[in-house]
C-alpha positions in Angstrom: 139.2 93.1 161.5 141.1 95.7 159.5 140.0 99.3 159.2 138.5 98.6 155.8 136.3 95.8 157.2 135.4 97.9 160.3 134.2 100.7 158.1 132.2 98.3 155.9 134.0 99.6 152.8 134.7 97.1 150.0 137.5 98.2 147.7 138.0 94.9 146.0 138.0 95.3 142.3 138.4 99.1 142.3 141.5 101.0 141.3 142.6 101.4 144.9 145.4 98.9 144.8 143.9 96.0 146.8 143.5 93.8 143.7 146.9 94.0 142.0 149.6 91.7 140.7 147.3 88.9 139.5 149.4 86.7 137.3 147.9 84.6 134.5 146.2 81.6 135.9 148.2 78.4 135.7 147.1 75.0 134.5 145.5 72.7 137.0 148.0 71.3 139.5 148.0 69.1 142.6 150.7 69.1 145.2 150.8 65.8 147.0 152.6 64.4 150.1 153.5 67.5 152.0 152.6 68.5 155.5 150.1 71.3 155.0 149.4 74.1 157.5 146.0 75.5 156.4 146.0 78.3 159.0 147.7 79.1 162.3 144.8 77.9 164.3 144.1 74.8 162.3 145.8 71.4 162.8 148.3 70.5 160.1 147.5 67.9 157.5 150.1 65.2 157.5 150.7 63.7 154.0 148.3 66.1 152.5 147.2 67.1 149.1 146.1 70.4 147.6 144.4 70.6 144.2 144.5 73.9 142.4 142.3 74.9 139.4 141.8 78.3 137.8 144.0 79.9 140.4 141.8 78.7 143.3 142.1 75.9 145.8 139.7 73.2 144.5 140.3 70.6 147.2 142.4 70.1 150.3 142.9 67.2 152.7 144.8 64.0 153.4 146.3 62.6 150.2 144.5 59.3 150.5 141.1 61.1 150.8 141.6 63.8 148.2 140.6 63.1 144.6 143.0 64.5 142.0 141.2 64.9 138.6 142.5 63.2 135.6 144.9 65.4 133.5 146.0 67.4 136.5 149.7 67.9 136.8 150.9 66.3 140.1 153.9 67.7 142.0 155.3 65.2 144.6 156.2 67.0 147.8 157.0 64.3 150.3 159.0 65.7 153.2 158.0 69.3 152.4 155.7 71.7 154.2 153.1 74.1 152.7 151.7 77.3 154.1 149.7 80.1 152.7 151.7 82.7 150.7 153.6 85.2 152.9 153.2 88.9 153.5 155.9 91.4 154.2 154.0 94.4 155.7 156.9 96.9 155.6 158.9 97.2 152.4 160.4 100.0 150.3 161.4 100.0 146.6 164.8 101.6 146.2 165.2 102.0 142.4 166.2 104.9 140.3 163.5 106.5 138.0 162.2 103.5 136.1 162.0 105.1 132.7 165.6 103.8 132.1 165.3 100.5 134.0 164.4 97.5 131.7 161.8 95.0 132.8 164.3 92.2 133.4 166.2 94.3 135.9 163.0 95.1 137.8 162.0 91.4 137.7 165.4 90.4 139.1 165.2 93.0 141.8 161.7 92.1 142.9 162.6 88.4 142.8 165.7 88.8 144.9 164.1 91.1 147.4 160.7 89.4 147.8 159.6 86.5 145.7 162.5 84.2 146.6 161.5 84.6 150.3 157.9 83.7 149.6 156.4 87.2 149.8 153.5 87.3 147.4 151.8 90.3 149.2 153.6 93.4 150.5 152.8 96.8 152.0 155.0 99.6 150.6 155.4 102.2 153.4 157.2 104.9 151.5 159.3 104.9 148.3 160.4 107.5 145.8 157.4 109.1 144.1 156.2 107.1 141.2 158.5 104.1 141.7 156.1 101.7 143.4 153.3 102.7 141.1 155.4 101.9 138.1 156.6 98.6 139.5 153.0 97.7 140.2 151.9 98.7 136.7 154.5 96.5 135.2 153.4 93.5 137.4 149.8 94.1 136.5 150.6 94.3 132.8 152.5 91.0 132.9 155.8 92.7 131.9 157.4 91.6 135.2 156.5 89.1 137.9 156.1 90.3 141.5 153.8 90.4 144.6 150.6 92.2 145.0 151.5 95.6 146.3 149.5 97.8 148.7 150.7 101.4 149.2 150.7 103.5 152.4 151.4 107.0 150.9 151.9 110.5 152.2 154.9 110.0 154.5 153.7 113.0 156.5 156.0 114.5 159.2 155.7 117.1 161.9 156.4 120.7 160.6 160.1 121.0 159.6 160.9 117.5 161.0 162.0 115.3 158.1 164.0 112.3 159.4 167.7 113.1 159.3 168.6 109.7 157.7 166.5 110.6 154.6 168.1 113.9 154.0 168.6 115.7 151.6 165.0 114.5 150.9 162.4 116.6 152.6 159.1 114.9 153.4 155.7 116.8 153.4 154.6 118.6 156.6 151.3 117.7 158.2 150.9 120.5 160.6 148.4 122.6 158.6 144.9 121.2 159.3 143.4 122.8 156.2 145.8 120.8 154.1 145.4 117.4 155.7 142.4 116.2 153.6 144.1 117.4 150.4 147.2 115.4 151.3 145.2 112.3 152.0 143.3 112.7 148.8 146.5 113.1 146.9 148.0 109.9 148.3 144.7 108.1 147.4 144.8 109.5 143.9 148.2 107.9 143.4 147.0 104.5 144.4 147.5 104.5 148.2 145.1 102.5 150.4 146.8 103.8 153.6 148.5 106.8 154.9 152.0 106.7 156.4 153.0 109.3 159.1 155.9 110.0 161.4 154.2 110.4 164.7 157.8 110.6 166.1 160.4 111.8 163.6 164.1 111.3 164.4 165.8 114.6 163.4 169.2 114.0 164.9 171.5 111.4 166.5 174.2 111.9 169.1 176.3 109.9 171.5 173.7 110.5 174.2 170.7 109.4 172.2 168.3 110.5 169.5 166.4 113.8 169.0 162.7 113.1 168.2 160.0 115.6 167.2 156.6 114.2 167.9 153.5 115.0 165.9 150.7 116.9 167.7 147.9 114.5 168.7 145.3 116.7 167.1 147.2 116.6 163.8 147.4 112.8 164.0 143.7 112.6 164.8 142.9 114.9 161.8 144.9 112.6 159.5 143.4 109.4 160.9 139.8 110.9 160.6 140.5 111.9 157.0 141.9 108.6 156.1 139.2 106.5 157.8 136.5 108.6 156.2 138.0 107.5 152.9 138.3 103.8 153.8 142.1 104.0 154.4 144.3 102.9 157.3 147.1 104.9 159.0 150.5 103.4 159.7 152.9 105.4 162.0 156.5 105.5 162.9 156.6 106.0 166.7 160.4 106.4 167.4 159.9 106.8 171.1 157.3 106.7 173.9 155.9 110.2 173.0 155.6 109.3 169.4 153.8 106.0 170.3 151.3 107.8 172.5 150.6 110.5 169.8 150.0 107.7 167.3 147.7 105.6 169.5 145.7 108.5 171.0 145.4 110.0 167.5 143.7 106.9 166.2 146.3 105.2 164.0 145.8 101.6 163.0 149.4 100.3 162.9 152.8 101.1 164.5 155.4 100.5 161.9 158.2 99.7 164.3 159.1 98.9 167.8 160.8 101.8 169.6 163.7 100.7 171.7 165.3 104.1 172.3 165.9 104.4 176.0 163.4 103.2 178.7 160.0 102.3 177.3 156.6 102.8 178.8 155.2 99.4 179.6 151.7 100.7 179.7 151.7 101.2 175.9 151.2 97.6 174.8 147.9 97.0 176.7 146.7 100.4 175.4 147.5 99.3 171.9 145.6 96.1 172.3 142.7 97.9 173.8 142.5 100.3 170.8 143.1 97.6 168.1 146.5 98.9 167.0 148.7 96.4 165.2 152.5 96.2 165.4 155.2 95.6 162.8 158.2 94.8 164.9 161.1 95.2 162.4 163.5 93.7 165.0 166.5 93.3 162.6 166.3 97.0 161.8 168.1 97.9 165.1 171.3 96.1 164.2 171.3 97.6 160.7 170.8 101.1 162.1 173.3 100.7 164.9 176.0 99.5 162.6 175.1 102.1 160.0 175.6 104.9 162.5 178.6 103.5 164.3 176.9 102.5 167.6 178.6 100.1 169.9 177.8 96.4 170.0 176.5 96.8 173.6 174.1 99.5 172.3 172.9 97.4 169.4 172.3 94.3 171.6 170.5 96.4 174.2 168.3 98.1 171.6 167.4 94.8 170.0 166.6 93.2 173.4 164.3 96.1 174.3 162.5 95.8 171.0 162.0 92.1 171.7 160.6 92.9 175.1 158.1 95.3 173.5 157.1 92.6 171.0 156.8 90.0 173.7 154.7 92.2 176.0 152.4 93.1 173.1 152.0 89.5 171.7 151.4 88.0 175.2 148.4 90.3 175.5 147.0 89.1 172.2 148.0 92.0 170.1 148.0 91.6 166.3 151.5 91.3 164.9 152.3 91.9 161.2 155.6 90.6 159.9 157.8 93.2 158.2 161.5 93.8 157.8 161.8 97.4 156.3 163.5 95.7 153.4 164.5 98.1 150.6 165.6 100.6 153.3 167.5 97.7 154.9 169.9 96.5 152.2 169.9 92.9 153.5 167.0 91.2 151.9 167.2 87.9 153.9 164.4 87.7 156.6 166.1 84.8 158.5 167.3 87.0 161.3 163.8 88.5 161.8 162.3 85.1 162.2 164.9 84.1 164.8 164.5 87.4 166.7 160.7 87.0 166.8 161.1 83.5 168.1 163.6 84.8 170.6 161.0 87.3 171.8 158.8 84.3 172.7 156.5 84.1 169.7 155.4 80.6 168.8 155.4 79.1 165.3 151.7 79.7 165.1 152.0 83.4 166.1 154.8 83.9 163.5 152.7 82.1 160.8 149.8 84.4 161.7 152.0 87.5 161.3 152.9 86.3 157.8 149.4 85.2 156.6 146.1 85.5 158.4 146.8 88.7 160.4 147.8 91.0 157.4 145.1 89.5 155.2 142.5 90.3 157.8 144.1 93.7 158.7 144.1 94.8 155.0 140.6 93.5 154.2 141.6 90.5 152.1 140.9 87.7 154.5 138.1 86.3 152.4 140.4 85.4 149.5 143.9 84.9 150.8 146.0 84.4 153.9 145.0 80.7 154.5 144.6 77.5 152.6 141.0 76.4 152.2 138.7 75.5 149.4 137.7 78.5 147.3 140.6 80.7 148.4 143.2 82.1 146.0 146.0 79.5 145.5 148.7 81.7 147.2 151.2 79.4 148.8 154.8 78.4 149.5 156.3 75.0 149.4 159.1 74.8 152.0 161.9 72.3 152.1 161.7 72.0 155.9 159.0 72.3 158.6 159.0 75.8 160.1 157.3 74.4 163.2 160.6 72.6 163.9 163.0 75.2 162.4 161.5 78.7 162.0 164.2 79.7 159.5 162.6 77.3 156.9 160.2 80.2 156.1 163.2 82.0 154.5 164.0 79.4 151.9 160.8 78.3 150.0 161.4 75.9 147.1 158.3 76.9 145.2 156.2 80.1 145.5 152.7 80.3 143.9 150.4 83.2 143.4 146.9 82.4 142.3 148.2 79.0 141.2 151.0 80.4 139.0 154.6 79.6 140.0 156.3 83.0 140.5 159.4 81.6 142.0 161.1 78.1 141.9 164.4 77.7 143.6 167.2 76.5 141.2 165.5 77.9 138.1 
């Protein structure tokens, strides 16, 4: 259960950002003949049918046992596979000030980065001030199509320790306890439902490694308490062992990355599981960063392998994994490599499907309306040309993407 559920706080329908990007409801439609994966822990339906009405799933089951009402548009999907719509729980929007960017450019950007890969829900973990809010406003108004967007705001760092790779931008310090509640309130005022912190901030890079400044545990705890008291979650960059420990002991809810810098403390995964901390692996990030900063191929491979070991250890203990790629910071939008790396870390198809669907829906308090395919749920789904249980990369090339029954992406159109 996510922090919102644990706190018993329902934000659905408020202006907090949980209920956003709801497209106009489509006409009634039935998709017939596909192999349907209702949820990671539910047996697939061979030759299934799913009936959608008013943006909701009206019926679901074997095609020969599911009634399709007269007048319903029928889409034949023999040989296809269907899963719930996908989540990317670590994205950034890298656009200039949007006053001068027309709607069609924003639409193309969001389509190319997210919708064409089946992502109908995303968590923004830090973008230029106002950009994400404006994109979300345009989506909500119908000016552009796009996913529902949750925002983790703040981007708070240890005193004077903005990440070197974001300079000349300077992020806000979080080392003054009397300012923490104000910083959390400010993020919430601008539509955030979570707080993003750098529990370990990389302030420099050299041939011998990275220079990380860790946030004081008491400061992390102050941020977490302030956020939780407002029904918000906290997501943290760990960067190294010290940053991970500061985050976990300080009460954060999610680690935004693996942390394959040098030897890693193998006692961290069980402690994360014990404290209900989720993990967004971002495995493909380590090649991107290594190549960007001129690291050797050996260094890149070693870092990626260590990140996979961390993910494997965590997932084998039953830890909650949330799929995320850091897209928007990473310039390569295609998530194919992430799927392959997660599979290479030992995650099964069901575990990867959970990281894309049920796990984030539960973590962010939306599990009662999306994240799986069942009667009464929102008709958020992807129609895949192949079966991801046989080829995990099939997740990266959906043919049709639906959000509340409306087609928001159709390959070839």
